[in-house]
C-alpha positions in Angstrom: -25.3 5.1 -15.5 -23.5 2.5 -13.5 -20.4 3.1 -11.5 -17.7 0.5 -11.5 -16.1 -0.4 -8.2 -13.2 -2.7 -7.6 -11.9 -4.2 -4.4 -8.4 -4.5 -3.2 -6.6 -5.7 -0.1 -3.4 -5.0 1.8 -0.5 -7.1 0.5 1.1 -7.6 3.9 1.0 -11.4 4.6 -1.7 -12.1 7.1 -3.4 -8.7 6.9 -7.1 -8.8 6.3 -7.7 -5.1 5.5 -9.6 -4.3 2.3 -10.8 -1.0 0.9 -14.0 -1.8 2.8 -12.3 -1.3 6.1 -11.8 2.1 7.7 -8.1 2.6 7.1 -6.0 4.4 4.6 -4.2 2.6 1.8 -0.8 3.5 0.2 0.4 2.5 -3.3 3.9 1.2 -3.8 6.3 3.9 -4.9 7.0 4.4 -8.7 10.7 5.0 -8.0 12.3 1.6 -8.5 14.8 2.0 -5.6 12.0 2.9 -3.1 9.8 0.1 -4.5 12.6 -2.5 -3.8 13.0 -1.2 -0.2 9.2 -1.6 0.4 9.2 -5.1 -1.1 12.1 -6.1 1.2 10.6 -4.5 4.3 7.3 -6.2 4.0 8.8 -9.5 2.8 6.9 -9.8 -0.5 7.5 -13.0 -2.4 6.3 -11.5 -5.7 7.1 -8.4 -7.8 5.1 -5.5 -6.7 3.5 -2.8 -8.8 1.9 0.6 -8.1 -1.4 -1.2 -8.1 -0.5 -3.1 -5.0 -1.4 -1.4 -1.7 -0.3 -1.4 2.0 -2.9 -0.4 4.5 -2.2 2.4 7.0 -2.1 0.0 9.9 1.5 -0.9 9.0 2.8 2.7 9.2 3.7 4.9 12.1 3.0 8.6 12.1 6.7 9.4 11.7 6.9 7.3 8.5 5.2 10.1 6.6 7.0 13.2 5.2 4.8 16.2 5.0 5.7 18.5 2.0 4.3 21.8 0.9 2.9 22.0 -2.6 
């Protein structure tokens, strides 16, 4: 049985991080309003989707909200 792997990279212009580097990756939000904020913040020149990812190197610890399940 073969396992299918795919590669991806960080969409931040100039960033070389891929899923083969040791960093976390975060998908763009599904919520349209939040997605637009992310696009503007990172300066994307194309329409993002939840398949696009930003590596953890572009976040600060206080950028995360910890919620209890």
